[in-house]
N, C-alpha and C positions, 0 to 999 in steps of 0.2 A: 790840225786839232792839235790837239793838248794832250800830250801822254798823261794818264793818271797818275801819281804816285803814291806812293808806298803806304800814308797816313793809310785814303780812302779804299783801299782792298782789304775789306774788311767789313764780315756783317755791321748793320749800324749800329746795332742793340752796342757790339763792342764799344762803343766810344761816350759809354757809358756808365761803363765799368769800372774802372778808376776809381769811384767814390766807391762803390762798392764792397770791394777786397776789405779781410778787415784790418781795423789799425798795428802797425807796426809791421804791416807783410815789405821782406824786403827783397823773399826768391820767392818764383812759383816756378815749378816743375810738372810739364806736361809729355802724358807719351804720344804714340799712334801704331796703333798694329789693327790688323784683321781680326772680327771677334769666331770667324767658323765663317758658313758658307758652300756656293759652291762647290767648292775645289779644296781640298783637307789641307792643302798651303798654299804658299801666294810667293812667286815669282817678286820680289822689293824693283823696284824702277821706277825713275823720274823725279827723282829730286832735287838729284842736279841741277835736271831743268829749271825747272821752280827758284830751287836759288842762284841762276846765274841771271833768269828773270828778275825777282823780284828781288832780292836782297842783299845781292853780292856789286861793296861799294858802294857813294852816296846815293841813297834813293830819301831823303828826309833834305827837304831846301825850306829857302824862306817865301820862296814863293805859294807853297805847295801847305805850307802850314797856314797864307791869308786864305787860301780860297778856300781850305777847309774849314776854316771858321767860320766864312759866311756863310758857305752849301749847311752845316750843319746845324745855325743858328736856325736859314729858312726847314730847312730836312724833322728839325726836331721840333720846331713851335719857340725856342729859348735857345738864350743863351749863358746857358749854367752846363752845359752836356761834353763841350771838346776840351778836352785837356791841350790848350796853347801851353801851360808853361812846360808839362812834361815834353812833349814834343820840341819844343823850345831847347832845352836841355838837353834835349840827342840832339839837336844842329847842333849847338855851341865844346857840347864838350866830345863829340867824337862824330865832329864835321858829317851828321849826318846819317851817319853809318851807324843802321841798328846795334844795342848789345845783347846779342845771344848769343849761345851755346849749342848750336846742334851733334848730336850724336847719332851715327844710324850703323842700321850693315851694310857694308862694301851692297852695292847694288851689283845683278843678279842670283843674288844667293837668295835661296830655295827655303825657305822658314814654316814651319806647321806652325799653322791658326796656334791664338789665343796667347800667341807672342807680340813684345814688342818688337819694331821696327827700326825706330827711331825715339828719340825723347828732345826735347827744347827745353831750355834757359834761360833765364835774360840773367846779364853778369854785372850786374850795376843795380842796388839793393834799392837804386832810387828811381827806375823805372819798373818796378812787380808787374804793372799790368800788360806788358807788354809784353808780356807769354803766351797770354788768353787774344789780345788786338792780333800772332801772329798766324791765329789756326789755320784763320779760311783759307791764308792760301797755300797756308801749310797742310788740307786733306786735301789736295787735290792730289796730288799723287796717289790713288786710288786710279784716275785713269789708266792711266801707262801702264801702273801693276799689275791691273786686272785685265787687261788687253793680251799682258804680257802669260802672264799666268795661261789663259784662255789658249793663247796660241801654242807655247808648252806643249798642251795638253794635245791639240791638235795632233799638232807635229810625232806626238807621242805616241798617237792613237795611229793615223797612217804611217810609222816607222813599225809598228808590230806587226801590221798586216806585211807591209812588206819584206820585213824578216820572214813572215811564215810566208811568202805566197810569191814575192820576187827577191828584188835588186837592192839592200839599204840603203847601197851607199847613193841612193839618187833620194837619197830625200829632203836633201837641204832645195831642191826644184819642186817639190810636191804639194806645198799651200802658198800661194798668189793672193798681196793683196790688193782687194780688188775699190777699197775705199777711199777713194780721195772723195769723190765727189757725193756720199752719202755722210759726210760730219758738216755740223753744225756753220762749220769755221775754217780757214786754212792753219789755223795755229791746232786746234782740233785733231784734225788732220794729220797735224805732223809727229801731234805727241804719241798721237794711239798707232801710228803709221811705225815710230821707233822701236813701241813695244814686238811688233808682229816680228820685225823685224830679229828682235832674238830668237826669232824660231824657225825663220826661212829666209834662206836668199834674193824671192823671187817676186818681183813685189811693182804695181802701176803708181803707188803712189810717190811721187816724186816731192811733194813735204815732207812727210818723214825721211831723206834722205838729206835735202836742206836741214832740216832742222839738227842729224847727227853730227853731219857736216858744223853746224855751227857753237853745240852744245855740248860735243861728246867727243868729237877728232877720233883722229883712227880712220884706220881704212876699212870703209862704209861695202858692206859684202850689199847691194843690193840690183841686183839682175832686171830685166825688160827685154821684152822682144818681137818684132814688127807683128802686129792684127789689126783687120779686120773691126771696123763695128756697124750697127746694122744700115747707118747712111750708104755707107760704101754699096753693101748688097744689094739693096733695094732701090739707086739711085738712076737705073734703067730700066729697073721694074721689075716680073717676073722673069719676060726672056733675056732677061741682059743677065741674068745671076750668076750663070758659066761664065759672061765674060769676064765679071767682077772675077770673080775665080781663077780668069785666064793672066790679068793686068796684075793679080799679086804674086801670081809666079811670078811671071819673068819681067818685077820687081823688085823682086826677091829668089832668086836662082836658087841661092843655098842655104843653108841654116836653117835654124826655127826660125817656121812661121804659124801667126793663128789665125784661119779665116770662122765667121762664125755663120753657124750651114737653119740656122731654121726659121729665117726670113719670111718666107713660105712655108714652105714641107721639109725637113729635115732628112727625113727617108727618104726622099728622090734627094734631094742633095748629097748625101753622101753613098747613096745605089749607082745615080746615073751619072751626077758631076763628077766626084771626086772619081765615085769607083769604074766610069766608061770611061766619058772625056776626055780627065787627066790623067789617070791613069797610070801610061807609061809616061806619063810626065813628072809621077810621082813619085815614081817608080825608081828614075833613075835621077831623079835629085840627088845633089851631096844636101842632104839635110832632113829633116820632119815637119809635115803639115798637120798640125793640131787644128780635131776638128770642136767646133764650141756648140751648143746643143746649150739654146738660152730659154725654154721655158719648157710646160710639166712637168709630170711629179718626176724629181730626180735619180728615184732611183731604177725608175721603168727605162724612162729614158735613158740613162747610163749604159744599163743592157742591150737595149735594141739598138745600141750606135753601135758599140764593140759586135754583136752579132753581124748587122751590116756589114764592120770592116773590113772584121775577119773573113767575113767570103765574099770580097770583092778583093782581097791586099792578099786575106790569108794571115797565118800565124803558125812560130812556130810552141811549142811544147815545153817547158824550163824541166830543169833539172828538178823542181821542185814540186814539178805536174803541171802543172799550171798555162793555159795558154795568155803570149806573150806576140801582140798584133807586128804587123812586117813590121820594122825597125825606124822607117820612112811614113806612117802616119801612130799618132795619140788623138788619146780627147782630153777634153777640159772641161769639166763642169764650172759650171762661173754663176748658178742659177741658183737659187735655194739654198747656199750653202751653211752650216755649223756642225757647230763640233758634234750633235747625234744627227745630225744627216751627211758624212760622213763615217760615221760609224755603217749605221744602215750599210750606203754605198756601196761600203769593202765590206760588208757583213756577206751585202751579196753578191760583191758579185765574186767572191773565192767561194759560194755556194754554188755558182754558177760556172765554177770551173776557171772566172779572169783572173790572171794574176793585178797584184795595184800598178807593174811599172806600170800599163796602159792608162791609167790617167794622172794626169794636175785635178786639184779643185783651184777654184779661186770664190775668194769672198770678199762680201764686201761687211756689210749691216753686221755678218753672223762673226766677224773678226771685229771691228770695232765699239759696233752702236747694239747690241741686244742683252748687258747689266748693262746697272746702275752701278752707284757706291754700296747699296747694298749685297751684290752677289758678294763680294766676300766681307760686309760689314764690320766696311773701314769706319774707326772711330782715333778724334783724338781727342783729349780730357787728362785734367788735374790731376796730377796721383803723390801730389807733393808740395805743400807753403812752408818756407822760415819765417816765421814771427819773432819779431826783436832776439834776432842772431840763433831760436830754436825751429829744426824742423821737425813738420807736422806729417802724418802720411795723411793724403784727403780721398774717400770714396766712396761711389755711385754704389747700390745694391739697392733701387728699386720693389719694389712685394712684389708690386705689377708680371715685372720680369727677368728671373731670377740671369736669362741673358744676357744683361745693359750691366750686369754687373761687371765694376774699372778693377784694375789692379792701384794697389798701395803705395805711396814710398819712391825713395830715387831709384829710381830701375837700374837692372844689368838686360841681357841677355848676354846665358854661357853657353856655350858649348864645348863638350867631353865624348869619353864614347856611349855614353844614353843618348846623344842626340842636344836638343836644344830645351834653354830652359830660362825664363824670365822668372829673377829673382831681386832679390830688393839688396840695393848697392848693399856693397861684402858682404853676404850672403851663401853667394853659391861656389860653389867650383867650377871648373876647368878656366878655361880664357875670353874675359870679354869679349864679345862680335861688334859694340856697337864701337864703330871707331870715331874720333873729332872732326866732321868733317865741314865746318861754318862754325866763323867766332869772328864779333867784333864785324860784319861786314866785309870781308874776305874767305875765301875758300879756300880752305885749307886741303885740299883729296880733291884731285882732279883727274873727276875716272872718265879713259877709253873705251871707246862702245864695242870693242875689241874684247877688251879684259872683263867687259861685266859680259857679253855674248859665251867667251868659256865659261865663263863662271855656271854662266844657270845651263846650259850641258853639259857642266860636271856635277848637275845634281844628282 
């Protein structure tokens, strides 16, 4: 299969707009921002992946130009749409490297909404249309940055309850990414899961670890443990569920191991199979057996499982006055988990005297899929244009929706003691937070994942 070239990585209508910009146009300046949404601030992440995958190096070839010419003639049913001369110029003058300049905040930076996160501008006055052409692919960081923002908010919620009822040092392994199978493709699982790993070290999303290795490098902190699933617990039938547990405990005689317990009767599983048949084996084991309920209303299930395990294995009361199960057993709730459900479960646990130390949360769709580009109202738009050597401000201001009013001018993101503020170039105080990341096919700043995660946690 032939990999699509850069030319065709854009909305179809962008192919027509080189004929629509004002005569004498030399440069166009666009910006990307979160215009508000669910969270008051966004943690920026994912641009480096986008640039390395789609922009770095030679991305325009003679073959790509030929194929695009034919495909767009068929697509538009006319021969005067495709800008063959423009793309040929880029191939000849730049060796197929796109003459764009991109400035952005460093990844992992948390910025209040309604602020510019990156800007893009053509560097060659002969191809001003290129800025708009690139905006389709450059919109894609909305996904990893929204995933990262959501996951970091989940982390903050769990940490709050750990501080109130338990051990804050446990935070790195309290949220597990179960989202690999719930994504539409391997690429989406990888980039979304990479965003989750800014908030946690616990993941079963292998695609995320591979993507970080390939596009961000550095030491990736991504941990998993042996775990069963329903096929393991049910392949012997109801009467063989206990035998499955025995085989698992024998296979993994120490360390952490997770066992799903609701294939049939979660209450009998916790009370009779674990709490009676294998109690001594679990209690002498050098490690933790993590029980995973996987159906029912999560708040109710967690409390009932905690109560049964507490009765079977015992518990202590920590210095904050909350019950903590015997250290050989814990609970993993991996069904129905999103940010709101985490809050509900932890509030109920606290109200019923259980420490957050007892629970781990696994989440799939709630970490990677329960939002879209409008969750943080992400948008890329033109804000300035240079015509015959003179820069002019560009603004959109629809009378029917003031929330869609865009920013005008060549933009900077300034930071001082008052925080972040987006201003027109040369008009603000403080230090500009937009760093030149990319120019004419070259990645100027290559950011390590460990640095990005440290930045996200410093917010």
